[in-house]
C-alpha positions as CSV (number, residue, x, y, z in Angstrom):
1,X,3.6,212.3,127.3
2,X,6.7,212.5,129.5
3,X,7.7,209.6,131.7
4,X,10.4,209.3,134.3
5,X,10.2,206.3,136.5
6,X,11.4,202.9,137.7
7,X,14.4,201.4,139.3
8,X,16.6,202.4,136.3
9,X,15.9,206.1,137.0
10,X,16.6,205.6,140.7
11,X,19.9,203.7,140.0
12,X,21.0,206.3,137.4
13,X,20.3,209.1,139.9
14,X,22.1,207.2,142.7
15,X,25.2,206.5,140.5
16,X,25.4,210.0,139.1
17,X,25.1,211.6,142.6
18,X,27.7,209.1,144.0
19,X,30.2,210.4,141.4
20,X,29.4,214.0,142.3
21,X,29.6,213.5,146.0
22,X,32.7,211.3,145.6
23,X,34.4,214.3,144.0
24,X,33.2,216.5,146.9
25,X,34.8,214.0,149.3
26,X,38.1,214.2,147.4
27,X,38.0,218.0,147.6
28,X,37.4,217.9,151.4
29,X,40.0,215.2,152.0
30,X,43.0,217.5,152.7
31,X,41.3,220.0,155.1
32,X,39.1,217.5,157.0
33,X,40.7,214.1,156.8
34,X,39.2,211.0,155.2
35,X,36.6,210.1,157.8
36,X,35.0,213.5,157.9
37,X,35.3,214.1,154.1
38,X,33.7,210.8,153.1
39,X,31.1,211.0,155.9
40,X,29.9,214.4,154.8
41,X,29.8,213.4,151.2
42,X,28.2,210.1,152.1
43,X,25.5,211.9,154.2
44,X,24.6,214.1,151.2
45,X,24.5,211.1,149.0
46,X,22.3,209.2,151.5
47,X,19.8,212.2,151.5
48,X,19.8,212.2,147.7
49,X,19.1,208.4,147.5
50,X,16.3,208.8,150.0
51,X,14.7,211.4,147.8
52,X,15.1,209.2,144.7
53,X,13.7,206.1,146.4
54,X,10.7,207.9,147.9
55,X,9.8,210.4,145.1
56,X,10.6,208.7,141.8
57,X,7.6,206.7,140.6
58,X,8.0,203.0,140.6
59,X,6.0,202.4,137.4
60,X,5.8,204.5,134.2
61,X,3.4,207.3,134.9
62,X,2.1,210.0,132.7
63,X,3.5,213.2,134.2
64,X,0.5,215.0,132.9
65,X,-1.9,213.4,135.5
66,X,-3.9,216.3,136.9
67,X,-3.3,217.5,140.4
68,X,-7.0,217.1,141.2
69,X,-6.6,213.4,141.2
70,X,-4.4,213.4,144.3
71,X,-5.4,212.2,147.8
72,X,-7.1,214.8,150.0
73,X,-5.2,213.9,153.2
74,X,-2.4,211.7,154.5
75,X,-3.2,208.3,156.1
76,X,-3.2,208.6,159.9
77,X,-3.5,204.9,160.3
78,X,-0.1,204.3,162.1
79,X,1.0,200.7,161.6
80,X,-1.7,200.2,159.0
81,X,-1.5,198.0,155.9
82,X,1.7,198.4,153.8
83,X,2.9,196.5,150.8
84,X,4.9,193.4,151.5
85,X,8.0,194.2,149.5
86,X,10.0,196.7,147.5
87,X,12.2,196.6,144.4
88,X,15.5,195.6,146.1
89,X,14.7,193.5,149.2
90,X,11.8,191.3,150.0
91,X,10.7,192.6,153.3
92,X,7.9,194.6,154.8
93,X,7.8,198.2,153.6
94,X,8.0,199.4,157.2
95,X,11.3,197.6,157.7
96,X,12.6,199.2,154.4
97,X,11.4,202.6,155.4
98,X,13.3,202.3,158.7
99,X,16.5,200.9,157.0
100,X,16.5,203.7,154.4
101,X,17.2,206.3,157.0
102,X,19.8,204.4,159.1
103,X,22.9,205.4,156.9
104,X,21.9,209.1,157.0
105,X,21.7,209.0,160.8
106,X,25.1,207.3,161.2
107,X,26.8,209.5,158.6
108,X,25.3,212.6,160.2
109,X,27.1,211.8,163.5
110,X,30.4,211.0,161.7
111,X,30.1,214.2,159.7
112,X,29.9,216.5,162.8
113,X,31.9,214.5,165.4
114,X,35.2,216.3,164.7
115,X,33.8,219.6,166.2
116,X,32.7,220.3,169.7
117,X,29.4,221.6,168.2
118,X,28.7,218.0,167.1
119,X,26.9,217.4,170.4
120,X,24.4,220.2,169.3
121,X,24.5,219.5,165.6
122,X,23.6,215.8,166.0
123,X,20.2,216.3,167.6
124,X,19.5,219.2,165.3
125,X,20.4,217.0,162.3
126,X,18.1,214.3,163.6
127,X,15.2,216.8,163.8
128,X,16.2,217.9,160.2
129,X,16.0,214.3,159.0
130,X,12.5,214.0,160.6
131,X,11.5,217.2,158.8
132,X,12.9,215.8,155.6
133,X,10.7,212.7,156.0
134,X,7.7,214.9,156.6
135,X,8.5,217.0,153.5
136,X,8.7,213.9,151.4
137,X,5.3,212.7,152.6
138,X,3.8,216.1,151.9
139,X,5.3,215.9,148.4
140,X,3.8,212.5,147.9
141,X,0.4,213.9,149.0
142,X,0.6,217.0,146.8
143,X,2.0,215.5,143.5
144,X,-0.5,213.0,142.2
145,X,1.5,212.0,139.2
146,X,4.2,210.2,141.2
147,X,1.6,207.8,142.4
148,X,2.8,207.6,146.0
149,X,0.8,207.5,149.2
150,X,1.3,209.9,152.1
151,X,1.3,208.0,155.3
152,X,2.2,209.0,158.9
153,X,3.6,205.5,159.4
154,X,6.4,206.3,157.0
155,X,7.5,209.3,159.0
156,X,7.5,207.2,162.2
157,X,9.5,204.5,160.5
158,X,11.9,207.0,158.9
159,X,12.6,208.8,162.2
160,X,13.1,205.4,163.9
161,X,15.7,204.5,161.3
162,X,17.5,207.9,161.6
163,X,17.6,207.4,165.4
164,X,19.0,203.9,165.1
165,X,21.6,205.4,162.7
166,X,22.6,208.1,165.2
167,X,23.1,205.3,167.8
168,X,25.3,203.4,165.3
169,X,27.2,206.6,164.5
170,X,28.0,207.1,168.1
171,X,29.6,203.7,168.1
172,X,31.4,204.4,164.9
173,X,33.0,207.7,166.1
174,X,34.7,205.7,168.9
175,X,36.1,203.4,166.2
176,X,37.1,206.0,163.6
177,X,37.7,209.0,165.8
178,X,37.2,211.7,163.1
179,X,38.9,214.4,165.2
180,X,42.3,212.6,165.0
181,X,43.2,214.1,161.7
182,X,42.8,217.7,163.0
183,X,45.0,217.1,166.1
184,X,47.6,215.2,164.1
185,X,48.0,218.1,161.7
186,X,48.4,220.6,164.6
187,X,50.9,218.3,166.2
188,X,52.9,218.0,163.0
189,X,53.0,221.8,162.7
190,X,54.2,222.2,166.2
191,X,57.0,219.7,165.5
192,X,58.1,221.7,162.5
193,X,57.9,225.0,164.3
194,X,57.9,224.7,168.1
195,X,57.3,228.4,168.6
196,X,53.7,228.2,167.3
């Protein structure tokens, strides 16, 4: 009987992935500047944490539970009953499902803002976050052994959180201006060699 579950497993995954993506940020630091480097690494980490929080079972579960015991369909009861809390914060699950996607939305905007294509990549990224939420719910439906419930309400809440995050990211790019590093390097090169 194999078991992999609980907050310990989630935290271990979050810390391990933070180290990995921290190293990625350091590798991207010189070519992209600190805002873009840490935003990209942070976005990937946020996506990983979302996967851990939503797909790792909360309680010890026998991984040999047969697939036949899974639910037949997702719940289409939008806004229906949800548990009153979760393992970190005492709040409604809907609030937590929304908050979980806010960092990913904000970091998405900061990750792509240094390029002109960011205006196209941001809405595409928001659609990708919505698709990610849908894939998670599909996995919760298909894999009985993780003992999670597929619910359309979760997708609505996740997309709402991602949209709030994108709005926050638009404010943050005005503050941090991720494109500054690129222009500063070009300006420094011109000062060294005025003919370029």
